[in-house]
N, C-alpha and C positions, 0 to 999 in steps of 0.2 A: 485534590490538594495540589496547589501549584508548586512547581520545582524551583529550588533556589535559582536556578538559571533564568527560568521564567520571571520570577520576581525581580530579578536584577535588570532584566530587558525591559520591563514594563517601567523601571525607575529611568531607564536611558531614552525609552521613546514617549514623548509627550503624547497627550491626547491629540494634539492638532497633528502629529505625526501619523498616529494610527487611524484618525479619521480622515481615510483616503478622500482627496478633492473630488466632485463630481466632475463629468467631462460632458462635451457637447456630440451631437450626433455628427456633425459636418466633419468627414475625413480630413479635407485639405488643411485645416487648420493645425498648426504645430506650435506648441509651447515649449521654449528652450528653458523655462523656469517654472518650477511648480507654483501652481495658482489654484484659486478656487474658481470653478465656474459651475454656474446652477444649471442643471439639466435633467438628466435622466435620473429618476428614483429606481433604485437597485432592486426592489422588491415588487414592482409593479407588475401587472400582468398584460401589459400593452400588447397591442397586435403588432406583428412582425411586419417590417417593410418588404415590399416587394421585390428589391433589388437582389442579386446573387449573393449568396452567402460567402464572405471572404474567409481566408485562412491568414491568421496572424503568427508568424514564426516569431518566438522570442528566444534570443540567443545572446551569450556572452559577447561576441564579436561578429558585427555584420559581415556577409560574404562580399566583401569589396577589397579591390586593389586600390591603393591611395598613394598619390604622388603629389609633390608640388612642382607646379610649372616653373621653370628657371627664368623665363622672361616677365610673367605676370605675378609670379610669387603666389598664384592662387592654387588652392588644392583641385587636383583632378581626380575623377573616381571611374572605376570600372569593375564589373562584376567578376568575382573570382568563380570561373567556371569549374574549377576543381574542388569548390567546397561542396560538402556534402547538404549544407544546407540550400545551396542554390540549385543543387541537382534534384532535391527532393520535389520540387514543385512539377516535375514531369510526372508524379503520380496523380496529379490533379487534371480535372478536364480543362481544355484550354481557355475557356472563359471565365476560370477561376480567378480571383484577383488574390494574389499573395502580397501580404506586407510584412517586413522584416522591422523587428525592434531589436536593438543591441547598441553596443560601443563602437567606437573607431577604433582603429589600431595607432593611431596618433592622436596625439593631444592638440586640441584645437583652441585658439586664444578666444576668450570670452567675446572679444569684438567681432570675430568670424562667424559665431556659432549660430545666429539668427540665419546668416546667408547661406551658409552651409546646410543647415536643417532644412531649409525651403528648397534648395536644390536637390538634396537627397530624396525628399518625399515627392516632389514633381517629376524628377527624371528615373528615380530607381525603385520608389515605393519602400524606403527605407526610413525608420524614425530613429535618430542617434540619441543615446541617452547622455552623453557629455558628462561622465564622472568627474569631478576634481582630481587633479593628479594624486594628492596624498591619499584621498579616499579610495581611489582605484588601486593605488599601490598596496594599502592595506587590506582592501577586499580580495584582488586577485593574486598578487604575489604573496601576500600573507595568509589569510584564512583559507582561501581555495587551495593553494599550492603547498603551504606549510603544514596543513593541519586536516583539511578534508581529503586532500589527493592522497598523502600516505596512510591515512587510516583505512580510507576505502581500498587501499592495496595491502592491507593487514600490517602496517608499520606502526607499532605503539611508541610512544614517547617514554619508554622505560627509565632511560638516562639523558640528560640534555644533550649528549653527543650523538645519540641514536635518532632523535626526531625532536621537532619543537613542541613544547608543552603548550597546553591550551591557554591562550591569551584573549582575555575578555575584550580588550581594545580591537583586537582584530574581528573578533564576533560581531562588535557593534558596528564595524565598518560593513561587514557583511550584510547585517540588517539595512543599514542606510542605503546600501547600493541596490539591494532588491527592492527598497521602497522607491527608490528613484525609479527603476526599471518599471514597477507597478505603474507609478503616475504615468510614464509614457505609455504604457499599453491602454489606459483607461482615456488617455487624450484621443486616441482613434478609434478604440473598439464600440462596436454596437453590440451589447450583451445578448440582445434579441437575436441576432442573426450570426454573427461572427463566431468561428472557432479559433480558439487560443491554443497553440502548441507551444509549451516551454521545454527547453532543452538543457539538461545536464546538471551537474552538482552545483554549478556556479549560482543557480537560481532555485534553490530548493525550498525557500520560504516565501518566495513570490506569490505562489497560489493562496497562500492566508490573506494577504493584501487584496488581491483581487476577489476572492470569495467574500470577504468582508463588505466590500463595496457593491458587489452584484452576486446577490445569493444563488441566481439561475445561470451563472456564466457557463459556458460550454468550455470546460478546461482540460487539457491532455498534458502528460509530462512524459518525457522519455529520458533515462538516465543511460549515458553512453559509457559510463565507467562501471567497474566491478560494485556490487552491495556487498559489505561484509558480513561474516556471520554474526549472529546475536551478541556473542561473546566477546566480540572486537568492537561493534558498534555500540553496546552499551556502556562502553569507557567514556564516550563523547560527554562532556558535561550539558551540551544543549541538545541531547538526543531527542527529548520529547518536542521540543519546538519544531525541529526538521521532520520528525515523523508525521506531526500534525498539520504541517505545511504540504507535505505530499498527499495525506488523506483529504485536503481540500480540493483535490483533482477529482475529475469523473473518471479518468481513464490513466494508468500509470504502466509504461512500457519498460521491459528489460531485454537484454541481448539473449540471456539464457535463463533456464529455469531454476538454476543454482542461484543466482542473483535474485531471483523472484520469491525462491523460498526462504532466503535469509530475510529479505524485507518483511515476509508474512510471520517469520518466527518472531522478530521483533515487534510485529504488532501483537501477536499472542502473548509474549511474555511480559511486554511493558504496558499494553493497553487493554488486555484481555480480551481482542478481538479474535473472533474465528472466522475461517473462511470456508466457503464452499464452492464446488462446481456447478454453475448454472449454465445447462444446456452447452456444456464444452467451454464455458467462460469462467473463469476465476473471479469470484467477487467477495468483496469484504462488506458487511453491514456496518455502517457508521453513523449512528444517529438519524437512522431511517433513510439515508442514502447508501446506495450500492456502489462502493468503489470498485472499479473492474482492474484485473491485473492481466497485461498482455505479454507473453513472450514472444518477440519478433525480431531476430537478427537483422542487422542492417546489411544491405548490400551495396554493389558498387553501380557505377552509371556505365553501362555498356558500351553506348554509343561514342562517349567521351574518350574511354579507352582505346577504342578500336579507331577512332580518328587518329589518334596520336600514333598508333602502330601503322598507319597507312603514310605517314608523312615521309618524305625523302630523307630528313636528317635521321629519322630512326633507322630507316633501311641502311644508311651509310654507317651509323654507329655500330649496327648489329654485324656488319661486314668486317668493320674495324676490330671488333670483340673476337670475331671468328679467326681471325688472321693471328691476332695477338696470342690467344690462348689454343692454337691449333694442337690437335692430339692431346688434349687435357680435358679432364672432366671438370664442370664448374658447379660449384654450390653458392647460393647467393641468399644473403641476408640483409633486410633493411630495417633499421631500428631507429627511434629515437635515442638520444644519449642521456639515459637516466637509469636509475638501479633496479627498475622492476623488469626492465627488456631483457635482462639475462645475456649480455653480450660476452661478459668475461666467462659465465658458464658455457656458452656455445664456443668460445675458442678453447677453453681447457677440453672439452670433449673433442675438438678437432685435432688439439695436440696429440690427445690419447689415441685417437684413431690412425694417425701418421705412426706413432711410436709402436703400437701394436701390429701395423701392416705395412712394412718397409716396401711392398710394392706399390703402394700408393705415392710413395714419396717421389717427387717430380712429375706425377701425372694427376695430382688433384689440387684444385685451387678454390679457395673460399674467397668469395667477393663479398666483403663486408661494409655496405653503405651506412653511414651514420648520419641520420637527420638532425639538424641543429637542436639542442635542448630546449625544451619549453619554459623551463624554469632554471634560476641560478642556485647555487649554494654549494656547501663543502660537500655534500652528498654527489652532485653531479660533477664536480671536479674530482672527487675520488674515483669515481667510476671511470671517469676518462683516462686518469693517471694509470689505473689498473689495467684498462684496455690496451693502451700503448705499450705499457710493459710486457703483457702476454704475446701480443702481435710481435715485437722486437724479438722475444725469446725464441718463438717459433721460426720466425724467418731466420735467426741466426743459426738455429740447430738444424733445420731441415732444408733451408734454402741455398741457391747457388747463384751465381752471377746471372744464369739463364732462367732461373726457377724463383719465384718469389710465391711461397705456399699460401700466405695471407694478403690479400691486397685490400688495404683499408682506405675508403674514401670517406675522409672527414671533411667535408664541404657540402654547400647547397648543391643538390644533383637536379637537374631537370627533368621533368616527367618522361621525355622521350629516351634520355640515357637510362633511367630505371627501367623502362619497358624493353630497352635493348638487352640489357642485361637479364631481365626476366625470361625473355625469348630465348636465350642462349644457354640457360642453366640447366643442368641435370636434374638438380635438386633444389629446393627451396626449404629453409629452416626458419622457424620462428620458435624462439626457445625463451620467450618471457616466463617470468615467474609469478606474473599477476599481470592481466591486461583486460581491458575491456572487450572489446571486440576484435581489432586488427585485421585489416583488410588486405594485408599484403599477400596472403595465400591466394584470395581471390583474384587479385591482379595477376599474379603469377601465372594462375591457371588459364585465364583468357589470353595472356600473352603468348604461352606456349600453343595455345590452339591456334594462333596465327602465326606461330614461329616458321621460319623456312625449312624446319625439318620435316621429313615426310610422314613421319609416325605419329606425330601430334601427341606425345605422351608427356606426362609430368609426375613428379614424385614429391610428396610432402612430408616433412617431419615437423610435428606441431605440439607445443607444450599442451598439456591436459588442461592447464590453468588458463588458457585463453579463450575468449569468448567464442570466437569461431570454430573452436574445436569440435562441438558436438554437431555442428552441421557438415563437417568433413570425415565422414565415416570411411573413406578410403585412405585418409592420412595414416603415417605411423605415429601414434599417440605417446608421449614421452615424459617423464617426470625431469624437468629441467635440472634439478639438483642432483640427480643420479648421472654422472658424468660418463661412467662406463656404458650405461644403458644407451645414452644419447649417442654415443660414438657408434656403437653396435647398430641403433637405428638408422644412422647415416650410412653406414656400410650395408645394411640390408637395401636400403632405397637405392644406391647405386650399383647392386649385383642384382636387383630384381629382375626377373624375365620381362622382355618387351610386352609380350601378349597381357600380362598381368598390369603392367605400367598404364597400357592404352586403355584397359577396362576401367581402372581405378579414374584415370584422367577423364574418360567420357562421364562417367558417374559424376564427378565433382563439376565438369562443364556444364552439363545438363541442370545441375542445381543452381550454380552460379548464375547462368544466363537468364533463368526463369525467376530467381529470387533477387532482382535487382534492387537500386534504391527507390525506383518508382514504384516498385510491388510494395515495398516496406512502407513508404508513405501512404500509398493508396489504402492499405490494409489497416494501417493504424487510424488514418481518419475515417474510415468506414465504422471501425468500433467505437471510435469518439462520438460519432453521429449516433450510433445505436445507445451507448452508455447515457447519452444527455437527452433523449428523445422525451422522456418522461418527466422532463423540469416543470413543465407548466401544469401537470396533473396533480401536484401536490402543493400542500402549503409550506412554505419556507420561512424560517425566522433563525437569526444568528444568535448564538449564546457564548459565553466566555468572553476574557479579555485578553488584549495584547495578542501574543503570538499563539495562545490557547484557542483563538476564536475558530468556532466550527459552525456548520449550519445544519439544523434539524429540519428534516424533510418529512412530513407526515400526511395523512389523508386530508382533503379540504374540510371535511366534516368533524375531524379532531380537534377539540379545543380545550383550553384550562376550565375546569369547573368553578363557577362562580359561587362563593358561599351565600351570598345575598339571593341569587337565582334559585338555588336549590332549597334555602329555608323558605322562601316564598311558596314553592310547591309544597314542602312539607306542611307548613301551618293550613293549606287548604284541604289536605288530605284526610281521610277519615280511617284507613287502614293501610298499615306500612309494613314493609319487610325489609330489613338491612342485614346485609351479608358483609362480614368483614374478614380479610385474612390476617393474620398476626404478624409474622417476621417479616420485616421488610414494609410493613404497611402501617401497624399501629407502633412498633418499636423498630428502631434501625437495624438493619440486616448485618452491619459490623458491630453491634453492642456484643459485648461479652456475656454479660447476664440475662440480658433481654427480658428484664423485670419491667413491668409496666408502671409509670409513673402514678403519684396520686391523684393528679390531674386527670389521667385518662380513666382510672378506676372510678372516680367521680363522674364522669362524662359516659360510661358506659351503664353505670347504675343507674343514672337518671334516664337514659334512653330505654333501657328495660323496664323501668317501673311506669312508664307511660302505656296505660292499656291499649292505645291504638297500635303499638309497635310489637313486632317479633324481630329479636336481635339475635344473630347467630355469629359466633366466630367459626370459621371453616378454615382450618389449618392441617398442614402435614404433620404437626408435631404429635407426641404420644398423648393419650390422656391422662397419665398422672402428671406430667408437665403442665399441661393446660388447666387441670384441676386446681395444682398449686399457685399457679400465677394468677389466676382469674376467680379464687375463692372468695374474695369480697363481694364480686357480683352475683348475688344470690339467684337472680331472676335471667341471667344470661344463658342462652342456648349455646351449646358447643358441639362441634362436628370434629373430632380429631381423627387423625391418620387418612386425611381427604375423605372423611365420610365413612370410614369403617365403623367406628363408635360414634353415637349421636346421644346427647344428654340434653334434654329440653329446659333443665334447670338446675341449680346447685343441689336441690333436695332430691331430685329423681335419679333412677339407675342409669347407668351406662347400658345401652343395648347395641348388640353388633349386627350387621346385615348378613354375615355370612357364618354359619356354624364353625367352631374351632377344629373339627375334623376335615375340612376343606382347606387346612393349612399345612398340610403334610409335607407339600412342596418345598417348604422352608428348609427342611433337612436335606433336600438335594442341592438347593442353590448356595446355602452357607459355606459348603466346603469348597465350591467353585471360588466364591468371593474371596476366601482365605487365602487361595492360591495366588490370587492377583494382588492382594493386600500386601502378602508376605514379599512377592516379586517386585511391588513399586513402593519404593520408600515415601513416605509422606502421605500415604491412602490410609483409610481406615474404613471400617463397618459400623453401620448403625443400626442395632436390631431393634425393630418395633414388633409390636404384638401381631400386626398383620402384614408384616413385611420386612425386607431388608434393602439398606441403601449403602452402597459403596462410594464413598467421597473420596475425590483426589484432587481438591482445591490446594492443598498443600504439596503436591507432588510437582515434578518437573512439569511444566506446562505441555510440552511436546510428548513426552514419554506418557504423561497421564492420560492426555487424549488419546494416543495410540492404544494404551491399555484399555480404555474404556470402551473402544470401537470393538476391540478383540472379546472383551468380557460381555458385551451386548449380543454378539453373535453366539457365543458360547453358551451363556443362559437361554437363549432363544431356542438353542438346539436341544439342550437338556431337559428343559421345560415345555417342549413342544405338544405334549399331552397332558399337560396339569393345567388346572383351572387359575393360571396366574399370568399376568404380562409383565413384559420386561419395558422400561422406558429409560430413555437416556435424557438427562436435564444438564443444566449448568453445572459442571464439576460432579455430576452425580451418575450412577446408574442404579436404578431402583427396580425392585421386584414387589408387585403387590397384587391382591386378588383381581380376578376378573369383575367387572361390574363396579369398582369401586373408584369413584372420581368426584370431584368437587361439584362439577356440573350436576350430577345426577342426585346428589343429597338435596342440593338447592332446588332442582326440580321437583323432588317429592315433598318437601316442606312446603313449597308454594301450591302444590296439587292438594295437600291436605288442607291448607287456608282456603281454598276455592270449595272444596268438598263441604266445609264447614259454613259455606255462605259467607266467608270471610275475605273474597277476593280482594287482593290489594290493589289500590290505587295509586301507590306510591312505593317503589322498589329501587333500593341502592345497594350496589355491590361494589366494593373497593377492594383491589389485591395488586400484588406487584411483580409476580412470576407467570411462566407457562402453565402452571395447574390453574390459575384464575382466569386464563382466557377461556377456558372450557365453562366456566361459571358465567361469564360475560354472555357468552352465546346462549347457554341454556335458560337464563333466567327471561331473557326477551322473548323468545319462542314460546316458553311456557306461559307468560304472562299475557302476551298479545293472543294467544289462542284461548284463554280463559275469559277474556275482556272483549268479546265481540262487539259489545253495544256500548263500551265506555274507552276512553283514551287514557290509559294509565301513565304516569309519570315514570321513566326508568333512566335511572342514572348509573351506568356502567362506567367505572372509573378506574384507570391504572396509575400506578405510582410511578412518576419519571416518563420524561418526554420519549416515548419511542413506540415503534410500530405495534398496534394493538387493536384486538376486535371492541375494544371499549370506544365509546363515543367520546369520553372526557379524560383529562388527565390532571394530577396533582403533582407538585414538583417533588415533594419528598413528606416523610412521616410528619414533620411539623406542619405541614398544609393540611394532613389528614385530621390530625388532631384539632386543629383550628375549625375545621370544616365540621366535624362531628361536635365539638363545643357550641357551634352556632345552632345545630340540630337540637342539642339539649336545653340551650336557652329557649327554644321555642317550644318544648315539650311540656306536657302537664302530668307529671308523674303523681302516681297513687300508690304507695307502698303497701303491700299486703293483697293487691289484687293478682291472685295467681291462677286463677280459673282457666286462662287461656293456655296456660303450661300443662294442664293435666291431660296430656295425650301420650299414649305409650308407643314405643317405637316400632312394635308389631303392626300397628294400625296404619303406619306410614309405609312399611316395607312389606 
């Protein structure tokens, strides 16, 4: 069922907006306004062109410096060599063509856009998006910075003064901006060859637009910010649309496992998706596609930083700092001015350190460099005001005309100047309360390696809520909210023995130098290539509307079962076997009563009364339940509890395959299940005659899944010497007798028909869950081995478009009823013909 937010967005976006225009293959052509270009069919299996595969990097802002020439008034461009997105191309081979798609940092007049676009594509391989000013403001300063950014950093709009409440107008701007980005990507992308890498939270629904137009597009996404826990993320009104957007990628990257774990938890709780590790790679099965999850911390560009350190101006600045702070220990901090960087908490910890250690007064200086704020608003102004108040208080309390405890540098600071401060600092502190990655510690480590100090050592105090923290095992990790502990950590860093400092530094430098930005880009792209290599080995088609669109990817031979086709085969056949599951196949799985409709009873009765037919319901339900539900169908065969009990007609007796004495293991298993039921709120036990089932669909998804794994192992241990098997299914753990399965009962029914000389030339089997997969496999092998001289028609059909051993699928129970109705209409029922049912269970088993 579509969410309210999805329904509203469908009202917002017209069919024309969601039907993404098709694009040409020729790359040089650039469109500045959306249009329709006839060309590539997104679902074709066309042969790849022979040219090298390009990498298309899609980002919010292009990695360019932009200035306007004072004489000609023309815009001039140059690459921003300090941009991560410019540096990542070093991870690709030299012959790889890299194309950038993104916005410009300045507004370009409509009259200049065509000329600017042509210049950028020809000289810089950049495709500008040219968002209208009002749209860009609502998209970036509005939805991205006022709603996504705070939420992803764990700030909820509990009251209007705390954060901005959800604004659907801003969300609509976000959708429209992502659509424009998608249009630009499709103008230049060759979906057969190119790899597309989308970056950060600004463009999280862009993959839906791309996947809708090109089902087999090779698409990766990397989130550079934290991903919040499910309790926080689920408060977002458009949570489903964003999750589905990300799941339309082939590979999703995160800086830390914590961020990936939160994303996976959201997928589990909100969409019922389970993940598993596949040969070391985390994968989510999403409608037949495997969406891979990658944990890959970004690095720095070693060459760029080392070149800055070798500049004469850097050496001059180092000398100046050394003279100015001679005889003093330096602590450095470099942070953006925003509420999440923890600048005020850092200052409070420094103040406490001076207060508790008078010997440090006059000998310790904190250099706090403040980068310009990336957003505006009352929260930024409040953070800035508090920072200045604390700095003034510290300097007034502990300072003197010759000594300034805190040096606050609140201006744009050149890279060489920052590098000089890094080189001279005895300790670097990053005290953010929540941050994506933060590369400041990495830069500090490299600068200390190249510092004029002989010992080449460094010390780091890092918040445990920063993305780089897990990678820096030698750093002193702190809780930024615990001011006393942070002060103690700084003191420990300053007083640590030199040999230990050196060992920690060497460990960090080895990691940072080997895991640079080129390594990050190369590994991500290798994984994207692996994740998308099977695109053309499967059939793909799109389902869903608007932002709920997704692609189903299944075997080429897997197709929808046509009623006309099966009815035609049915009419030609002389002996038929029909096997049907009950829940989820004949009645909806979500139905509370699960009572068959009058129409279904009529259809089943008609099929059973045809002397050419042997019809069986094969279900996991108990025999009493099935007897009651299917009582009107007198000649219907029923296999209950996965085939433990079998009855050939309503008038025959139930027979069991295993003596009751073989079920003594239930007395061992039931107390164990009760322990887990009592410990897991929302779970329950279903007691069957032949087995036990522990259900946890109503429990907390994560806890229920964890408990199910533990219960599985526990039961396997206690029942190791018993004639029972333990199976884990969707939201269940089941214990049942050995040798009881749907596939086996189907095999034996078919074998009995063959023994009687009634080898079927038409077999249909329809089911919807894992236990039915066993039936699909068994009927094919049994029928083919018994029909060496004939070619029987076999219709194994699953309910729902999903990976299956069946060759066919039907969409839902309504389709199943419609198909069975067609078979019933083609039947020749003769009530009273019961000779074919007079077979005892013992003769089968």
